[in-house]
C-alpha positions as CSV (number, residue, x, y, z in Angstrom):
1,X,104.9,81.0,87.0
2,X,105.1,81.9,90.6
3,X,106.0,78.4,91.9
4,X,108.9,77.8,89.3
5,X,111.2,79.8,91.2
6,X,110.9,80.0,95.1
7,X,112.5,83.6,95.0
8,X,109.5,84.8,93.3
9,X,107.2,83.6,95.8
10,X,109.3,85.3,98.5
11,X,109.2,88.5,96.4
12,X,105.5,88.4,95.9
13,X,105.0,87.7,99.6
14,X,107.4,90.5,100.7
15,X,105.4,92.8,98.3
16,X,102.0,92.2,99.8
17,X,103.2,91.7,103.5
18,X,105.7,94.6,103.8
19,X,108.2,91.9,105.1
20,X,111.7,91.6,104.0
21,X,112.6,87.8,103.5
22,X,115.7,87.2,101.6
23,X,115.7,85.4,98.3
24,X,117.5,82.4,100.0
25,X,114.6,81.8,102.6
26,X,113.7,78.3,102.7
27,X,110.4,77.6,100.8
28,X,108.5,74.3,100.8
29,X,105.6,74.1,98.2
30,X,102.7,72.2,99.6
31,X,99.9,73.0,97.3
32,X,97.4,70.2,97.7
33,X,98.6,67.3,95.4
34,X,94.9,66.5,94.3
35,X,94.8,70.0,92.9
36,X,91.2,69.3,92.5
37,X,89.8,68.7,96.0
38,X,86.1,68.2,96.2
39,X,85.6,70.3,93.1
40,X,87.7,73.1,94.7
41,X,90.8,74.2,93.0
42,X,93.7,75.3,95.3
43,X,96.1,77.8,93.5
44,X,99.2,78.0,95.5
45,X,100.3,77.0,99.0
46,X,103.8,77.1,100.5
47,X,105.6,77.2,103.8
48,X,107.8,80.2,104.3
49,X,111.0,79.7,106.5
50,X,109.3,76.8,108.2
51,X,107.0,79.1,110.2
52,X,104.3,80.4,108.0
53,X,101.8,78.8,105.6
54,X,101.0,81.1,102.7
55,X,98.0,80.4,100.6
56,X,97.7,82.4,97.5
57,X,94.5,82.3,95.3
58,X,94.1,84.1,92.0
59,X,90.7,85.5,91.0
60,X,89.4,87.0,87.9
61,X,86.1,87.7,89.5
62,X,85.1,89.1,92.7
63,X,84.3,86.2,95.3
64,X,83.1,87.0,98.7
65,X,83.5,83.3,99.7
66,X,87.3,83.3,99.8
67,X,87.4,83.2,103.5
68,X,85.3,80.1,103.8
69,X,87.2,78.4,100.8
70,X,90.5,79.1,102.3
71,X,89.3,77.9,105.7
72,X,88.6,74.5,104.0
73,X,92.0,74.6,102.2
74,X,94.1,75.4,105.3
75,X,92.3,72.6,107.2
76,X,93.5,70.3,104.4
77,X,96.9,71.5,104.3
78,X,97.2,71.2,108.2
79,X,95.8,67.7,107.8
80,X,98.4,66.8,105.3
81,X,101.2,68.2,107.3
82,X,100.1,66.7,110.6
83,X,99.6,63.2,109.4
84,X,102.5,61.7,111.6
85,X,101.4,63.8,114.7
86,X,99.0,62.6,117.2
87,X,96.5,65.4,117.7
88,X,94.9,63.6,120.5
89,X,98.1,63.8,122.7
90,X,98.1,66.2,125.6
91,X,101.0,68.3,124.2
92,X,100.2,71.1,122.0
93,X,101.4,70.7,118.3
94,X,103.0,73.9,116.9
95,X,101.4,75.0,113.8
96,X,102.9,77.0,110.9
97,X,101.1,80.5,111.1
98,X,98.5,80.9,108.1
99,X,98.5,83.9,105.8
100,X,95.7,84.3,103.3
101,X,96.1,86.2,99.9
102,X,93.9,86.7,97.1
103,X,95.4,88.4,93.9
104,X,92.5,90.0,91.9
105,X,92.7,91.0,88.3
106,X,89.1,91.0,87.1
107,X,87.3,93.6,85.1
108,X,85.0,94.9,87.8
109,X,86.2,98.0,89.8
110,X,87.7,96.9,93.1
111,X,89.8,98.7,95.7
112,X,93.6,98.2,95.8
113,X,93.5,96.3,99.0
114,X,90.5,95.0,101.1
115,X,90.3,92.4,103.9
116,X,87.5,89.7,103.9
117,X,86.6,88.2,107.1
118,X,84.9,84.7,107.5
119,X,82.8,86.0,110.4
120,X,80.9,88.5,107.8
121,X,79.3,85.2,106.5
122,X,78.0,84.0,109.9
123,X,74.2,84.2,110.2
124,X,74.7,85.5,113.8
125,X,77.1,88.5,114.1
126,X,79.0,88.5,117.2
127,X,81.6,91.0,118.5
128,X,84.2,88.2,119.1
129,X,83.3,85.2,116.9
130,X,84.5,81.8,118.1
131,X,86.2,81.4,114.5
132,X,87.7,84.0,112.6
133,X,89.9,84.1,109.3
134,X,90.9,87.1,107.3
135,X,92.0,87.4,103.7
136,X,93.8,90.2,102.3
137,X,92.6,90.7,98.8
138,X,95.0,92.8,96.4
139,X,93.8,94.3,93.0
140,X,96.6,93.5,90.7
141,X,95.2,94.9,87.6
142,X,98.1,96.2,85.5
143,X,96.3,99.0,84.0
144,X,95.3,100.3,87.2
145,X,98.9,100.4,88.3
146,X,98.5,99.4,92.0
147,X,101.2,100.1,94.2
148,X,101.7,96.4,95.3
149,X,102.9,95.5,91.7
150,X,105.4,98.1,91.8
151,X,107.0,96.3,94.7
152,X,107.4,93.0,93.0
153,X,108.8,92.4,89.4
154,X,107.3,89.0,89.4
155,X,103.9,90.3,90.4
156,X,104.2,93.0,87.7
157,X,105.2,90.7,85.0
158,X,102.3,88.2,85.9
159,X,99.9,91.2,86.0
160,X,101.1,92.4,82.5
161,X,100.8,89.1,81.1
162,X,97.1,88.7,82.3
163,X,96.4,92.2,80.9
164,X,97.8,91.2,77.5
165,X,95.9,88.0,77.4
166,X,92.6,89.9,78.2
167,X,93.4,92.7,75.7
168,X,93.7,89.9,73.0
169,X,90.6,88.2,74.0
170,X,88.6,91.4,73.9
171,X,89.9,92.0,70.5
172,X,88.4,88.7,69.3
173,X,91.4,86.3,69.8
174,X,90.7,82.8,71.0
175,X,92.3,82.0,74.4
176,X,95.0,80.0,72.7
177,X,95.8,82.9,70.3
178,X,95.7,85.4,73.2
179,X,98.1,83.4,75.3
180,X,100.5,83.0,72.4
181,X,100.5,86.5,71.8
182,X,101.1,87.5,75.2
183,X,103.9,85.0,75.5
184,X,105.6,86.3,72.4
185,X,105.2,89.9,73.8
186,X,106.6,88.9,77.1
187,X,109.7,87.2,75.6
């Protein structure tokens, strides 16, 4: 749904980041081609305006391992993007700035917005870790009406769709029945 139209990605990114990229901002989707990479699924990755790599993951359960997972994804994305560059040359290779986002819509209570840090998983906690990665986690549960979904029609629609599927599943429908029902409602 999000990657069908680049303007949806821009709208969602603007909602969570507070930025104001226009709908005509260049987008290059670079989700890992082998969507299943070492048994790890990468949801969505794109380059925004040639300057920023945005990785968005959807989670229906709370996962405190998202920083390490996203570290592995971004390494793979950079590897893919830098295939023609010689990383052993003296000259610094400019890298698109990464941004890591998780959209959570599970059943467990969760704050509207939190930040997870890779360094929280390190066995030795240091004031200034040699490696850090921060992940913005947004609770997009439709029934909780988080502010972030009010900033993006696409995110609100997606959140509503997932909510409708979950309601139908809770009422005893199969996954296929629940999806079909939610699609009919949304249309």
